[in-house]
N, C-alpha and C positions, 0 to 999 in steps of 0.2 A: 366578648365574643364578636361583637360586632365590629370593632376596630381590627379583629383578625382577619376577619371575611374581607373587609375592606382593602386592607394591605393587599392581602393574596390577589385580589382582583385586580391590583395596581401591577402587580409583581406580572401578571399575566396578559399586560397591555400587548394588542398584536404589535409586533416587531415587522419591519421590512426586512426583505432576504439577506439573512448573513453575509458578508461580502469577504471574498477569501482572497489573500495573498500568498501564492504558492512558491514554494523553495526548494530546490534539488527536484526539478519538476518530471525531469525525463521528459519521457514522450505522453505524460499526462493520464497514467492509469488513476492515481489517487484522485486527481482533480475531477475525473470524469465521474467519480462516483458521487463526490459532493454536487457537481452541477446538475445529477440525475435528480438530487434530493431538493432542489430548488435553491441552493447558495447560486451566489454570483462570483466567477472566479474573475477576479478584476486585473490580477498582477499575476505574471508568470516569470520566473528566474530559473535557467538553466545554463549551466556554465559550458556543455558541450553543443556545439552548433547543429550537429547531425541529430542530436536527440529534440533539439528545440526545432529543427526545421519538420522533424516527423511530427511532433507535436502539432505543428501548423496546419501539416497535410493532412492528418487525421480529421482535426476539427473542419476543416474546409470539406473533407469527403461527406462528413456527417450533417453538413448545412447547421454548425455550431457558430454561434458569435465569437469573434476576437475579443480577449480581454480590453476592458475600457481602458486601463493605464498602459497595456501593451505588453510586449515581451523583451526580456533583459536578457543579455548573453553575456552576464559577470559573473566572478569569485563573489561567493556569499561575503568575503570581506571587505568587498568594495562597498557595502553598504554600511558597514561598520566604521569607514572611514569617511572619504569624501563624498560619498552619495545617500550618506544617512539622512541630512536635513531634507532632500529631496523625496526620500520614503517616508518621513515622517509627514512633511504635507500632505500627502498622499491619505496618509492613515487617519491626519487628524480630520481632514477633509470630508472623507466617508464617514468619520464619526460624527461631525457635526452636521451631517444628512441626515441622522437617526438610525444610521445600521451599525449592527454589531461588525468589529473586524476579526477576523479570525486568521492566524498563520497557520498553514500546514506545511511538513516537509519528513522528510525521511533523508538525513544525510547519507551519503555513502558509507558503507559498513564493514570493509573488508578487515580493518583494524579490530573490529570485536567478533568477528568470526573464526570459529575453530578451523574451517576448512580455508579460510583466507590469512590474511596477513598477521592477524592476532597481535598486534603491536599496542592496541588500546589507545587510551587518549593521547599518547605521544607522537602516533601515526600520522601521517599526513591526511590520511582521511578521519581518523579521530578526532583531530582538531578541529573539524567544520562542524562535530557535534555541539563543541563547545562554542565557535562561531554562531552556530543558530541559535543556542540558548542566550549567548550575549546580546544578539540582536532582537532578541524578544525582551529581555530584562529594560534594553535601551530605548525601545519603540514602544512600547507597551501596549500591544493589541489587546481586546477584550477577551480572547481565548486562543489556544493553540493546540495543535496535534503534533505530538514528536512520535516519529516510527522508526525502529530500528530492531536488526538481529537479536535474536534470543541471548547470544553471547553477552552483550552489555549488561544485562539484568543478572544472568544466573553463572557467570563466572564471576570468582570471588576478586580478583582486580581490578577488572572491568566494572564490577558493581560498585566499587568504591569510585570510581571515577563518575558513576552514573548518579550516585547519591549526593556526589559533590554538585552535580547539574541541578539535582531537585533543590539542595540548598541554597542555589543563587535565587531561584526561581521562587521560592517560598521567601525571601529575605525582600525580593522585590515586590513582592504584594499578591501573589499568585498561590491559589490553593491547586493541587494537583491529586489524580488519581490514575492509577496503572493497572496494565493486566496484559498478561502473557495471551494472545489469542492465537487460535488456530483458525485457517484460511476454512478448514472444514466446518466449521463452526455455522458459516455463513452459506453454505452450498458450493465452495469453490472445488474443484476436482484435484485437490491437491493439498498433501500433507506439509502445511508451510506455518511454523511459529515466528511471531513477530511481538515483541515489546511494543506496547502503544503507552502514552502518556498522553492525558489531555489535562489542561491548565486552565484557569477563569479567574481574571481579578477578583480578587476579595470584595471591592467596592461596588461590584453589581451583583453579588450573589446575595440570594435571602438569607435572613438569620437563620442560624443552625442548620446550615448545609454543610459547611466544612468544619472540623475540629481541628484546630493546631496544624493549618495549612493541609490537611487532607480532605477531600471531598468524601462524606461518609455513605453515599447511598448511588452512586453512581450506575445506571442501569445497562451493565457492559452487556449481559446476555438477554435484553429484551428483544430482539429482533434477530438473533441468533434463530436459526432452523434447525441445528443438529447441536448434539453432545459429542465432542472430539471423542472421549474414551469411549463412548457408546459405538460411535463409527469404525474406530480402530477395534473393537472386541468383536466386530460380525465376522462370519465366515466367509471371508472373501477367497478368490481364488489366489493362488500362492504363485506356482508356476506351471508352463505348460511346454511341450515343445516347439520350438520356434516353427513358424507356418503351417500348425496344427490347424484344422477347421475344427474350431471349438462351437461345438452346440450345447450354449450352458443359459439356465434359466436363473435368475438371482431375484432376489427379494426385491419388490417395486421401490420399496425404501431407500434401496442402494443404488437402484439403476442410474439416477441423477449426480451421483457422485462418482460415476466412472468415466475413464477416457474416453471410450467408444461413443457414450451418450453425448459428450461435448464436442465430439468430432462431426458427428452428425447433426447436430443441433446447429453448428455454425459452417455446416455443408464445406469443411475443409478442403476437399478436394476441387471445389470450384472458385475457391477463395483467392482472390488478388494474389496473394502471397503464398500459394501451395505449392508455387515450385522453389521457393525461396528455403534451400537447405543446402548444406556441405555435401561434397561428394568428395569421400575420402579418396588420396592416391592410394593408400594402401589399408589395410585393416579388413578388408571387406570378409576375408575368411573366419577372422575373429568375430566378426558380427554373427556370422553364422551359427557360433557355437554357443550364442548366449540365448538362454531359453526366455519365452516370453514369462515376464513378471519378474525375472531376476533383476533386482535392482539393489543386490549385496556389494557389489564393488564400487568404488570410488567413479571409475570411470566406465562407458558401454554398460549401462544401466536399459535394459529393456522395460517398457513399459507394458503394461499389461491392460488389454482393452477392457478388461471387467473390473478394473479396479480404479483408485484413484492413483495420481502422480506421485512421486517424490517431490520436494522443492525443486520449483522450477529454477534452478540455478544452471547456467550454462558456460560460467567462466571456471578459471584455475582446470581448464583439460577435461571439465566432467562431459560426458556425453552421453544424450538420451536418444535411445534407439526406438524406431517404430514399433509398435506390437507385433506386427505382422508383415511389414513390408521391409526389404532389405536393403534399408538407409536409416539416416538419423531423421528425427522428427523436423518438420518444417515449421516456418515462422507462423503460418496460420495455425499449425496444430498446437505450437507451444501458446499461442494467444487465447486459444480455445483451452487450454490447462488454466491459463489466467482468467478465465471467466468473463473475458470482454466480450462485447456483443460483436456478432459477424459482420456488422458494417465497419467496425475500427479496421482499418489497414493502415501499412507502413509504406512508404514512398518506394517505387522500384529501384530506385537510385541510390539507394541506403546500402551501404556494406553489409554483408552478412555478419560479420562479427558484429556491427554496431547494433543490427536489429535482434541479435539474441542477446547482447547485453543489455539493451533496453527492457528488452521483454523479460529477463531475468531480474533486473534491477527491479521492476515495477511492483506496485501495491495490488494485488488480485483485484479486480474491478468489484467483484460481489462483496467483498471484504470492506473496500472502501465505501460502498454504498451503505453497507450495514452499519459501520463507523459514524458516517455522515448523517444518518438517521438519528443515530441513539444521541449523538452530539446535541442535535438539533430538538429532539425530544425534551433533552435533560434542560438546555436553555429556555425553551418555552414554559416550563414549570417553575423555573429556578433563579430567574433573572427580574432582578426589580428595576422599574424605570422611574422612580420618583425623583 
């Protein structure tokens, strides 16, 4: 018994803050959640120069430090080829200094999305998921996070590709755990499902934490604040005539998940990106016919002020309308729906198309914060430093 306690104490030796290498970073929503939980984001890679510029801009506005190892505007495949040695040196250096290294990233997902290209692993974007997994297997960080759309996990032919990725990871010496998470569970005012997979090197895990490459007791919901099924089952407002002055009282537990709550919380009318919204050359008459809360159509979905938003996806001609104003939502409002801090802003020089693309691609801040907290909690209790 004494030996068991002694070993457990060694496994809980205080670690330095884990160091993150971020891929497919976009404008940094996922990274921001990890930073908020004490991780050090030391390496940032994003192929879109516009998104990378926005990443730098937002961090400067929030007075946050630049990544120690810098920004990289490359295709991830570059790190599988000529730049792999440089990346490996940075990872080895960080580990030699006593820090755990984590790779985090959500490869572009239209090829696995039913609403997108749906080309699977053979699509251009689908191949990026394989490249990310190959990079993990080649460089061997201590842990990783892989984020993607529900379709990769729930669609039969895409699921086969996903299982191939997992098999590669397990063969390389990782144990994994996965869950289909809804952003609602972490207080995000948005019905957004994503598959999340966490992997940890077997060599640093305590005994009996994983069986046959599967982590058996990962606390996925420990820091969740809501149950998604219960939230969806509440008596939300359905639709109201557009422009109607709604005097509605809802349960106080529901209020923090509403669009209006987050509009007010982020003071969207006075946000630097409040004027950043598309002005249609046509379609105004069509806008007026859409009831508040009618999100049944593929496009021209009007949000309801007293309900959460559908998935913040602004590509493929999907248009989200302001609940009670005669226009599309602004970038400031979209970022509020992504639960970002009100201090977060995008550069005024960024095109509207790029603004809404990077917002829609990003992991909601409260979801990323909750997952970062969950990973850290698990690592602190289940990693051996002997």
